[in-house]
C-alpha positions as CSV (number, residue, x, y, z in Angstrom):
1,M,-7.2,15.9,-8.2
2,N,-7.1,12.0,-8.0
3,K,-3.8,11.4,-9.3
4,I,-1.4,8.8,-7.5
5,G,1.9,9.0,-7.0
6,L,4.3,5.8,-6.7
7,I,7.8,7.1,-5.0
8,G,10.1,3.9,-5.5
9,Y,10.6,1.8,-8.7
10,G,12.3,-1.5,-7.7
11,Y,10.8,-4.8,-6.5
12,W,8.5,-3.9,-4.9
13,G,7.2,-0.4,-6.5
14,K,7.0,-2.6,-9.7
15,I,4.4,-4.8,-8.1
16,L,2.4,-1.8,-6.4
17,Y,2.5,-0.1,-10.2
18,K,1.2,-3.2,-11.6
19,T,-1.5,-4.0,-9.2
20,L,-2.8,-0.9,-9.3
21,L,-3.1,-0.3,-12.9
22,K,-5.4,-3.9,-12.6
23,L,-7.2,-2.5,-10.5
24,G,-8.1,0.4,-12.6
25,Y,-5.8,3.4,-11.5
26,K,-4.6,4.9,-14.7
27,D,-3.3,8.5,-13.2
28,I,0.0,7.5,-11.7
29,L,2.8,9.4,-11.6
30,I,6.2,7.5,-10.8
31,C,9.2,9.3,-8.8
32,D,12.6,7.2,-9.1
33,V,15.7,9.0,-8.2
34,N,17.6,5.9,-10.0
35,G,15.1,5.2,-12.7
36,K,14.4,6.5,-16.3
37,H,11.1,8.4,-15.4
38,S,10.5,12.0,-15.4
39,I,10.2,12.8,-12.1
40,K,13.0,12.5,-9.6
41,D,12.0,14.6,-6.6
42,Y,9.4,13.5,-4.8
43,K,8.4,16.7,-3.7
44,K,7.6,17.7,-6.8
45,L,4.2,15.4,-7.1
46,E,1.1,16.9,-6.5
47,V,-1.1,14.0,-6.1
48,S,-3.9,12.8,-3.5
49,N,-2.9,9.6,-3.0
50,V,1.2,8.5,-2.8
51,F,2.9,5.4,-2.4
52,I,6.1,5.1,-1.0
53,S,8.5,2.1,-1.9
54,T,11.5,3.0,-1.2
55,P,14.2,1.8,1.6
56,P,12.9,2.1,5.1
57,S,15.6,4.5,6.3
58,T,13.9,7.2,3.9
59,H,10.0,6.3,5.3
60,Y,10.2,9.0,8.1
61,E,11.4,12.1,5.9
62,I,8.9,11.1,2.8
63,C,6.4,10.3,4.9
64,N,6.6,13.5,6.9
65,Y,6.5,15.7,4.1
66,F,3.4,14.2,2.7
67,L,1.3,13.8,5.7
68,N,2.1,18.0,6.5
69,K,0.6,18.4,2.9
70,G,-2.3,16.3,3.8
71,T,-1.8,14.0,1.3
72,N,-3.2,10.2,2.2
73,V,0.3,8.0,2.6
74,F,0.6,4.3,1.7
75,C,3.8,3.0,2.9
76,E,5.7,-0.4,2.4
77,K,6.2,-1.7,5.8
78,P,8.0,-1.3,8.3
79,L,6.8,1.7,8.3
80,V,9.6,3.2,10.7
81,M,12.1,1.5,12.5
82,N,11.5,3.2,16.1
83,S,8.0,3.5,17.9
84,K,8.5,7.4,18.5
85,Q,9.0,8.3,14.5
86,A,5.8,6.0,14.0
87,S,3.8,7.7,16.8
88,E,4.9,11.1,15.5
89,L,4.3,10.6,11.8
90,Y,0.4,9.1,13.3
91,N,0.3,12.4,15.2
92,I,0.4,14.4,12.2
93,A,-1.7,12.3,10.2
94,E,-4.8,13.3,12.7
95,Q,-3.6,16.7,12.7
96,T,-4.0,17.1,9.2
97,G,-6.5,14.6,8.7
98,A,-4.5,12.2,6.0
99,T,-4.7,8.8,6.1
100,L,-1.6,7.2,6.9
101,F,-1.7,3.1,6.1
102,T,1.6,1.0,6.3
103,D,1.1,-2.1,3.8
104,W,0.9,-5.4,6.4
105,T,0.4,-7.1,3.2
106,F,-0.5,-10.7,4.9
107,T,-3.0,-9.5,7.4
108,Y,-4.8,-9.0,4.0
109,N,-3.9,-12.1,2.7
110,Y,-7.3,-14.6,2.4
111,A,-5.9,-17.4,5.1
112,I,-5.3,-14.6,7.5
113,Q,-8.4,-12.9,7.3
114,R,-10.5,-16.4,7.7
115,L,-8.5,-17.5,10.9
116,K,-8.7,-14.6,12.5
117,Q,-12.8,-14.6,11.4
118,E,-13.3,-18.2,13.1
119,Y,-10.7,-17.4,15.9
120,D,-13.1,-14.1,17.2
121,V,-16.4,-16.5,17.0
122,G,-14.6,-19.1,18.6
123,L,-14.9,-21.5,16.2
124,L,-11.0,-22.5,16.7
125,G,-10.5,-22.6,20.2
126,S,-7.9,-20.7,22.5
127,I,-4.3,-20.7,21.0
128,K,-1.6,-23.1,22.3
129,S,1.5,-22.1,19.9
130,I,2.2,-20.4,17.3
131,T,5.0,-21.5,14.9
132,M,6.3,-19.4,12.0
133,H,8.9,-20.2,9.2
134,R,9.5,-17.5,6.6
135,Y,12.5,-18.6,4.4
136,N,13.9,-16.9,1.1
137,A,15.9,-18.2,-1.7
138,N,18.8,-15.5,-1.4
139,I,17.3,-11.8,-1.3
140,T,20.6,-9.7,-1.9
141,H,18.1,-6.0,-3.2
142,I,18.6,-5.0,1.1
143,T,21.0,-2.2,0.9
144,D,20.1,0.5,3.4
145,G,21.2,-1.3,7.0
146,T,18.0,-3.1,7.3
147,T,18.4,-6.7,8.9
148,C,16.4,-9.7,8.0
149,K,14.2,-9.1,11.4
150,W,13.0,-6.2,10.1
151,D,12.6,-7.2,6.7
152,L,10.6,-10.7,7.0
153,A,10.2,-11.4,10.8
154,C,7.8,-7.9,10.8
155,H,5.1,-9.9,8.7
156,D,4.9,-12.6,11.2
157,I,4.6,-10.3,14.0
158,S,1.6,-8.1,12.5
159,I,-0.2,-12.1,11.9
160,I,-0.1,-12.7,15.0
161,Q,-0.8,-8.8,16.4
162,Y,-3.8,-8.8,14.1
163,L,-5.2,-12.3,15.0
164,V,-4.7,-12.0,19.0
165,G,-5.2,-8.1,19.5
166,K,-2.7,-8.5,22.3
167,K,1.2,-7.6,23.0
168,P,3.4,-10.2,24.4
169,N,4.6,-9.8,27.7
170,N,8.4,-11.3,26.9
171,I,10.5,-11.0,23.6
172,D,13.7,-12.7,23.2
173,W,15.5,-12.3,19.6
174,I,18.5,-13.6,18.0
175,E,20.0,-12.1,14.8
176,Y,22.8,-13.6,13.3
177,S,24.6,-14.8,9.9
178,K,24.3,-17.5,8.0
179,R,26.2,-16.9,4.6
180,I,26.3,-12.8,3.8
181,G,28.1,-11.3,6.8
182,A,25.1,-9.2,7.9
183,S,22.0,-10.3,10.0
184,D,20.5,-12.4,7.2
185,S,18.4,-14.8,9.5
186,A,17.1,-14.2,13.0
187,F,14.7,-16.3,15.6
188,G,12.3,-15.0,18.0
189,I,10.2,-15.9,20.9
190,L,7.2,-14.2,22.0
191,T,5.2,-15.3,24.8
192,Y,2.0,-14.1,25.6
193,P,-0.3,-13.0,28.1
194,D,-2.7,-15.9,27.7
195,G,0.0,-18.7,28.2
196,F,1.0,-19.2,24.6
197,A,4.3,-18.5,23.2
198,A,4.9,-17.8,19.1
199,T,8.3,-18.7,17.7
200,I,9.0,-16.7,14.3
201,N,12.2,-18.3,12.1
202,V,13.5,-15.8,9.2
203,S,16.3,-16.1,7.0
204,W,17.2,-14.5,3.8
205,V,19.4,-17.2,2.7
206,Y,17.2,-20.5,3.3
207,G,18.1,-21.4,-0.3
208,D,14.5,-22.0,-1.4
209,K,11.2,-19.8,-0.3
210,F,9.6,-21.3,2.1
211,R,6.5,-19.6,4.0
212,E,4.6,-22.3,6.3
213,C,2.9,-21.6,9.9
214,V,1.6,-23.6,12.0
215,F,-1.5,-22.8,14.3
216,D,-2.4,-24.6,17.6
217,F,-5.5,-24.4,18.9
218,S,-7.0,-26.1,21.1
219,E,-9.8,-27.3,19.1
220,V,-8.0,-28.0,15.8
221,T,-4.3,-27.6,14.7
222,V,-4.3,-25.3,11.4
223,V,-0.9,-25.5,8.8
224,W,-1.0,-22.0,6.6
225,D,1.5,-23.1,3.2
226,D,1.5,-19.5,1.7
227,K,3.7,-20.6,-1.3
228,V,0.9,-23.2,-2.7
229,Q,-1.9,-20.8,-0.7
230,T,-3.9,-23.5,1.2
231,L,-5.2,-23.7,4.9
232,T,-5.1,-27.2,6.6
233,Y,-7.3,-28.0,9.3
234,Y,-6.0,-31.3,11.5
235,P,-8.5,-31.9,14.5
236,K,-7.8,-32.6,17.8
237,A,-8.5,-36.1,19.2
238,E,-10.8,-35.1,21.8
239,S,-13.0,-32.4,19.2
240,R,-15.9,-33.2,18.0
241,S,-16.5,-29.7,16.1
242,H,-14.3,-30.3,13.1
243,R,-12.9,-32.7,10.6
244,Q,-9.9,-33.0,8.3
245,K,-9.7,-30.3,5.4
246,K,-8.2,-28.4,3.1
247,V,-8.9,-25.0,1.7
248,D,-7.3,-23.4,-1.6
249,Y,-7.5,-20.3,-1.8
250,S,-5.3,-19.6,-5.0
251,S,-7.8,-18.2,-6.7
252,F,-9.1,-15.7,-4.6
253,P,-8.0,-12.0,-4.7
254,S,-3.7,-10.9,-3.9
255,P,-3.3,-9.9,-0.3
256,V,-1.7,-6.7,-2.3
257,E,-5.1,-5.8,-4.2
258,N,-7.0,-6.4,-1.2
259,S,-4.6,-3.9,0.9
260,I,-4.7,-1.2,-1.7
261,K,-8.7,-1.2,-2.0
262,S,-8.3,-0.8,1.7
263,F,-6.6,2.1,1.6
264,M,-8.3,3.5,-1.1
265,S,-11.6,3.4,0.8
266,N,-9.9,4.4,4.2
267,K,-11.0,1.5,6.0
268,A,-7.8,0.1,7.5
269,D,-9.4,0.9,11.0
270,F,-6.7,-2.0,12.8
271,N,-3.5,-0.8,11.0
272,K,-2.7,1.9,13.4
273,E,-2.3,-0.6,16.3
274,I,-0.4,-3.3,14.6
275,T,1.8,-0.8,13.2
276,I,2.9,0.8,16.7
277,N,3.3,-2.7,18.2
278,T,4.9,-4.6,15.9
279,I,7.5,-1.4,15.5
280,D,7.7,-1.7,20.0
281,I,8.3,-5.9,19.4
282,L,11.4,-5.6,16.9
283,E,12.8,-2.9,18.7
284,K,12.9,-4.9,21.9
């Protein structure tokens, strides 16, 4: 049985469906309680792999059901909204031999994977600071109580955890409302044992889409602009190993393609650690 189930056919579900088709997967069964598709009850799906793109409040129940059946699960971020449930789901996956994969999409972005490789081999030097801005024009499709911190800041935390592999020793969050009378914005400061700090600034209601992160290393400062899909390297005055350069990665495969390929080939060795640590940081 090689059928694929897709649960939830909203904004992200449609992106997953189009990407699966692009990658050559055809036998896809769509389950959506609000759509016009024939399957309304996910428990009627008999599939080998299931993609979950429903509100976070539903993830635990759905993941729990399929993992206990031994079905491989690809779940939209965040997996769940507390670390105890996350650990429970990974334990079930281990017991049944199923794969549990959280879609930390940006860890499959070419720019972030390039930075990770360069950092690991020492080309960039030590990290001095990380500054992250992730703004959207106006998000209105979040309806289940999820806050901006859990929806957007989780991306930035997953990127930092992927890059450095260590948890912060101090975490401070401020959640506030700019416009919609709910937690539509958040600001976080994460301090790490190596002496650097990361700041995370996110909002659903900025007025425009803005995705820029500044990674300040001892040898070079790297500006990642994901809206225009470029990495720009600015060497430090004392550095002899770098020259200013810009890398355009707009023609590379999308992060969604890369994450699906990783899930289907069961190559997500770092995924569990990032998931547990990211949820734990968001809980603080």
